[in-house]
Phi, psi and omega in degrees: 000131181286163178301320180300316179294321179296314182299324183276355180257107185301329183278356182264117175292141180226125182239125174255147175237118187269126180233127174289136179302148178291164179293151176301131178082357182269075184296327179294317178296320178299314180298320179297319183288322177294321177296320177300317180297320177301319181293330183273353180302126185105331175268334183235161179259335180194160174260130178263119187247112180282158171256115186267120175228136176268123180237161188297329182299330184277347182078189183262132177282153178302322175237140184288135179285132180292156176295134183255153175291158183296138181307320183287335174289318176298319179299319178299317180296321179293316180297319182288320187267340185230344179068026181253140179292160182226159169235127179248145178270143179225116174285123192270342197270353188267349183241146176299153183308320181294321178290324178295318179296319178299317180297316180298316180295316180296320182299320180282314188275317186271327183258347179068026182261128184238002182239116185233143168250117180271131185237132180273188178286163184270350182218131177285346181275353181262136176267105182269153180282342186257189183270156172284179183298310181299321181291323178293319177299317179297322179299314181294319182290319179298330179277356179071028181286137183278078184230141168264119188254137176230181180211184178251141174237141178245098188303331183279352184284141179299139177060033184292323179298320178295323177298315180296316179298321179295317180291326175300317179298333179270002173117358178281136186241355175207158182218140171256138178279164163297166177304130183265129179240354166207172190257351188302304185291321183289325176298315178299318181295313180300319178294326179287344180262017179308126177091354182270129182276073182221160176247133177249122176267119178278121186262135180225150176215137175290150179239123183264331185194182182295333177296322177296322177299315180294324178294319177297320177299318180298328178283354179096009181286139176281107183258110178300148182300323182293331178291314179302314181296316182297316180291323181297334181282344183277134180265343180239142181299323181298321179295318179296317179298314180301319180295320180290328177290318177300318179295320179297319177300318179297317180297312180300318179295316179301318181297311183290332179280350183235032180288145174285182184298320182229073187285161170294160174294151181239146172224176173233151181228110180263125186257136170256097191278346179213158181300323180289352183273012184303301184292317176301319180293321178294323178295317178297316178300318181295334178273311186286322185304303180298322179297314179299316180298322178295319179299314181295314181300316181294318183296313185279340171292318178295316181300318181295319181293328178290335179276345182288138176292146180295142179290142179269000000 
């Protein structure tokens, strides 16, 4: 079953593993990441590849991020070296519409990539030269491109359910959340999407220390004060990771225990936010993956039994 078929099938669990592309010229890092994906084959359904751009809203990082290879080049290497499907992120606002259309066509025809997450600009106060996410989706659909389109959702943002519904109308069929550090906003969002035929990927990342917390903030993640305080109290990276995994289990459990009558399909997206995060991220995947699959199996087994006619 292809990733596209899995995403569109509510009873099918789907797990993404997010990997930042390696630095330009870092062949050893590229090889390590492709080997990691080979090892994860069977535990994950696809690799989610972000497009990293530094923008003014995020400020300056303490250490400069190295230039990364293009996500679709990384995707090609993964397909060739590991045989695992990919989803690549594309920031839509930086290129003129004609250049964006050319990129979309090349991505499908030349790179063989059919799963995209469209990402908008980081600030409404900036005048970007390109199109927003809904307009880019419409551009791809009007051209008849064979693409499965997704987007990003920020559960804490005002009117987020309405944003998702609008983007769904324009052709987006799945969304990945920002990294979740508590369950309040995501539970509310899932309940607000009752009846919508879309898949929401709940994103989680292990946290090893306060630097990871600051990096998540730099990425725009809403970090609750109690999370910052809790991680700051830990003296060992292992303790912090365990605490973040326990919190992720709680969030995932809260979501499934508070589903509306006709919820959107759910997936999970485990992020490896730093190179040193390899083992913590794999540990989180090893804990969340089986739990998530059990939740999906239980829900749709119950749903199927409820649809069966009573025996006479």
